[in-house]
C-alpha positions as CSV (number, residue, x, y, z in Angstrom):
1,M,113.0,75.3,137.8
2,A,111.3,78.0,140.3
3,N,112.8,80.6,138.9
4,A,111.5,79.8,135.4
5,K,108.1,79.3,136.9
6,T,108.5,82.8,137.9
7,S,110.1,83.8,135.1
8,R,107.2,82.8,133.0
9,K,104.7,84.1,135.3
10,N,105.7,87.7,135.0
11,E,106.0,87.4,131.1
12,Q,102.3,86.1,131.4
13,R,101.3,89.2,133.9
14,A,103.2,91.6,131.7
15,A,101.4,90.0,128.7
16,R,97.9,90.5,130.3
17,E,98.5,94.4,131.3
18,R,99.5,95.0,127.8
19,L,96.3,93.4,126.4
20,R,94.3,95.0,129.2
21,A,95.6,98.5,128.1
22,E,94.6,98.1,124.7
23,R,91.1,97.0,125.7
24,E,90.5,99.8,127.3
25,A,92.3,101.6,124.2
26,Q,90.1,100.1,122.3
27,A,86.9,100.9,124.5
28,R,87.3,104.5,124.4
29,K,87.7,104.6,120.8
30,A,84.2,102.9,120.6
31,K,82.8,105.6,122.6
32,L,83.8,108.5,120.4
33,R,80.9,110.7,119.6
34,G,80.9,114.3,117.3
35,R,83.1,113.9,114.7
36,L,83.9,117.5,113.3
37,L,85.7,118.2,110.7
38,V,87.6,121.1,111.8
39,G,91.0,122.9,109.9
40,G,91.4,119.5,108.0
41,A,91.8,118.0,111.7
42,V,89.2,115.7,113.0
43,V,87.7,117.0,116.3
44,V,86.1,114.1,118.4
45,A,84.4,115.0,121.6
46,L,84.7,112.2,124.6
47,A,82.4,112.1,127.6
48,V,85.1,111.7,130.4
49,A,83.8,112.0,133.9
50,G,80.5,113.5,133.1
51,S,82.4,116.2,131.4
52,V,83.2,116.6,127.7
53,G,86.9,116.7,126.7
54,W,88.7,117.4,123.4
55,Y,91.4,116.2,121.5
56,V,92.6,116.6,117.8
57,A,93.3,113.7,116.2
58,R,95.3,114.6,112.6
59,P,94.9,112.7,109.7
60,D,97.9,110.8,108.9
61,A,98.8,108.1,106.2
62,D,98.2,104.7,107.9
63,A,94.6,105.8,109.3
64,A,93.9,107.1,105.8
65,A,94.9,103.7,104.0
66,A,92.8,102.1,106.7
67,E,89.7,104.2,104.7
68,K,90.4,102.7,101.6
69,P,88.0,99.8,99.9
70,L,89.1,96.1,101.2
71,I,91.6,94.6,99.2
72,Q,92.2,91.0,99.8
73,P,95.6,89.3,99.4
74,K,95.7,86.4,97.1
75,H,96.1,83.0,99.0
76,T,93.9,84.0,102.1
77,S,90.7,83.7,103.2
78,G,88.8,85.9,105.2
79,T,91.7,86.8,107.7
80,T,93.5,83.8,107.9
81,V,96.8,83.3,106.4
82,T,96.9,79.6,105.3
83,Y,100.2,77.2,104.3
84,G,99.8,73.4,103.5
85,K,97.9,71.0,101.8
86,A,94.8,71.8,101.7
87,D,93.5,68.2,102.6
88,A,95.4,68.2,105.3
89,K,93.4,66.5,108.1
90,H,95.1,68.4,111.0
91,T,95.4,72.2,111.8
92,L,97.8,74.0,113.9
93,D,96.4,77.5,114.4
94,I,99.0,80.0,115.2
95,W,98.3,83.8,116.6
96,L,101.1,86.1,116.2
97,D,101.8,89.8,116.8
98,P,104.4,91.3,114.1
99,R,106.1,93.4,117.0
100,C,106.1,90.4,120.0
101,P,109.6,89.1,120.7
102,Y,108.1,85.5,122.0
103,C,106.4,85.3,118.9
104,A,110.0,85.7,117.4
105,G,111.2,83.2,120.0
106,V,108.3,80.6,118.3
107,E,108.9,81.4,114.9
108,T,112.8,81.3,115.0
109,G,112.7,78.1,117.2
110,L,110.0,76.4,115.8
111,G,109.1,77.8,112.0
112,K,111.3,75.6,110.0
113,T,109.9,72.6,112.2
114,M,106.1,73.6,111.8
115,K,106.7,74.0,108.0
116,E,108.8,70.8,107.2
117,Q,105.8,68.8,108.8
118,A,103.3,71.2,107.0
119,D,104.8,70.3,103.7
120,A,104.8,66.7,104.6
121,G,101.1,67.1,105.0
122,T,101.1,66.6,108.9
123,Y,98.7,69.3,109.4
124,K,97.9,72.4,107.5
125,I,98.8,75.8,109.0
126,E,96.3,78.5,109.9
127,Y,98.2,81.8,110.6
128,H,96.3,84.6,112.4
129,F,97.9,88.0,113.7
130,A,97.1,90.9,116.6
131,T,98.4,94.2,116.7
132,F,97.4,94.9,120.0
133,L,101.2,95.9,121.0
134,D,101.1,99.2,118.3
135,G,97.9,100.2,120.7
136,S,99.7,99.2,124.0
137,L,102.7,100.4,123.5
138,K,102.3,103.3,121.0
139,G,103.8,102.9,117.3
140,K,102.3,101.2,114.0
141,G,105.1,98.4,113.4
142,S,102.9,95.8,113.8
143,K,100.0,97.0,111.5
144,R,102.8,98.4,109.3
145,A,104.8,94.3,109.2
146,L,101.0,92.5,108.6
147,N,100.6,94.8,105.6
148,A,103.9,93.8,104.3
149,L,103.3,90.2,105.2
150,G,100.0,90.6,103.0
151,A,101.8,92.1,100.2
152,A,104.0,89.0,100.4
153,V,101.2,86.4,101.1
154,N,99.7,87.9,97.3
155,E,102.7,86.9,95.7
156,S,102.7,83.3,97.0
157,P,102.3,81.5,100.4
158,E,105.8,80.3,100.5
159,K,107.1,84.1,100.0
160,F,105.1,85.0,103.0
161,M,106.5,82.2,104.9
162,D,109.9,82.9,103.8
163,Y,109.1,86.8,104.8
164,L,107.7,85.9,108.1
165,G,111.0,84.2,109.2
166,V,113.1,87.2,107.8
167,L,110.5,89.3,110.3
168,Y,111.1,87.3,112.9
169,A,114.9,86.8,112.4
170,N,115.8,90.7,112.5
171,H,112.6,91.5,115.4
172,P,112.7,94.7,117.7
173,E,114.6,92.9,120.8
174,K,112.0,95.2,122.4
175,E,108.6,95.7,122.6
176,T,109.0,99.1,122.6
177,D,111.1,99.5,119.5
178,D,108.8,100.5,116.7
179,K,111.6,99.3,114.5
180,F,108.8,97.7,111.8
181,G,107.3,101.2,111.5
182,S,109.7,101.9,109.1
183,T,108.8,101.1,105.6
184,A,112.5,101.3,104.7
185,T,113.0,98.7,106.7
186,L,110.7,96.4,105.7
187,L,111.2,96.9,102.1
188,E,115.3,96.0,103.0
189,L,114.1,93.1,104.9
190,A,112.7,91.7,101.8
191,D,115.5,91.7,99.8
192,Q,116.3,88.7,102.0
193,V,113.6,86.7,100.3
194,D,114.8,85.5,96.4
195,G,111.8,87.1,94.0
196,L,109.8,89.0,96.6
197,R,110.7,92.4,95.5
198,T,108.3,92.9,92.7
199,P,106.4,96.1,91.6
200,A,103.2,95.1,93.1
201,F,104.7,94.0,96.5
202,N,106.9,97.4,96.7
203,Q,103.7,99.1,96.1
204,A,102.0,97.4,98.6
205,V,104.3,98.1,101.2
206,K,104.8,102.0,100.1
207,E,101.3,102.7,100.0
208,L,100.0,100.6,102.6
209,T,97.4,98.6,100.2
210,Y,96.6,95.7,102.3
211,M,95.8,98.3,105.6
212,P,91.7,97.7,105.4
213,W,92.5,93.9,105.9
214,V,95.2,94.6,108.8
215,E,91.9,96.1,110.2
216,K,89.9,93.7,109.8
217,V,92.8,91.2,110.8
218,S,93.3,93.1,114.0
219,K,89.6,93.0,114.9
220,E,89.5,89.2,114.7
221,F,92.2,89.0,118.0
222,Y,89.6,90.4,120.3
223,N,86.5,88.7,118.4
224,Q,87.8,85.3,119.2
225,N,88.5,86.8,122.8
226,K,92.4,85.7,123.2
227,T,94.1,86.9,126.1
228,G,97.7,87.3,124.1
229,T,100.5,85.9,121.9
230,P,102.1,83.6,120.8
231,E,99.0,81.3,121.2
232,V,100.1,77.8,119.2
233,S,97.2,75.0,119.0
234,L,96.7,71.8,117.5
235,D,93.2,71.0,116.2
236,G,91.7,73.5,119.0
237,K,94.2,71.9,122.0
238,K,96.5,74.4,122.9
239,L,100.4,73.5,123.0
240,D,102.8,75.2,125.2
241,V,105.4,75.7,122.7
242,L,107.7,78.5,125.2
243,S,110.8,77.1,127.3
244,G,110.1,79.9,130.3
245,K,113.6,80.7,129.7
246,G,113.2,83.9,128.3
247,I,111.7,84.2,124.2
248,D,112.9,80.9,123.5
249,S,110.7,78.3,122.3
250,I,110.7,74.8,123.3
251,S,112.9,72.4,121.2
252,P,112.3,71.0,118.1
253,D,112.2,67.5,119.3
254,A,110.2,68.4,122.2
255,F,107.7,70.1,119.8
256,K,107.5,67.0,117.4
257,K,106.6,64.8,120.4
258,L,104.1,67.4,121.3
259,V,102.3,67.1,118.3
260,A,102.9,63.0,118.1
261,D,101.4,62.9,121.3
262,Q,98.4,65.1,120.3
263,L,97.5,63.1,116.9
264,K,97.6,60.2,119.2
265,G,95.4,60.8,121.4
């Protein structure tokens, strides 16, 4: 038990450090001033320790896509992807980062159970996403995976659920692995979901169609003052769904008991 508690504390400490690094990166971005276009590159003046420093931020596909007009995926509401019966009396809120292995542990361990309970009307699920690992660990896998998930939910909520399960079943074992930064990988994994590889889906993944929406979704994580992922709550009350043993979640039966106890209260 002591070892499990120590491991959990270490995991939480690491998550806080990642989030702190990303918040600092966001703060630095907020201080950017004096944008000048020079030779096809954006030159940005930074106020650093009372002096002016310079760096060159070259345009790339992801940044350019994020500047395009917002296109909202079908079957979404603002920054939220909802699954389940609209008239369900209870709501299960889930916050995930696509690159987060602990999020993968929750989805692979409990995703099927959550879907079954949503289908039964026990609650509806509201998915919220973060992409802070791209900033704190460098890369683009979280945002590109979220763009692909936007393309999936645009097809249907059911395809979104199936694709979410496939992504986490094939998640990077280490957060530092930017596996989902590969468009080819995201498309290959989509082959595992029947009917998902439509021309519209393929185009959205390749052209990063939903990247402006991804940016909007990502900012909501900070707007809500969240401290890390995964986070699961039922009607606003957090549920402890991690087992404390590596990335594994609690068992489906233990989760069902948590839900039942919460609904009784």
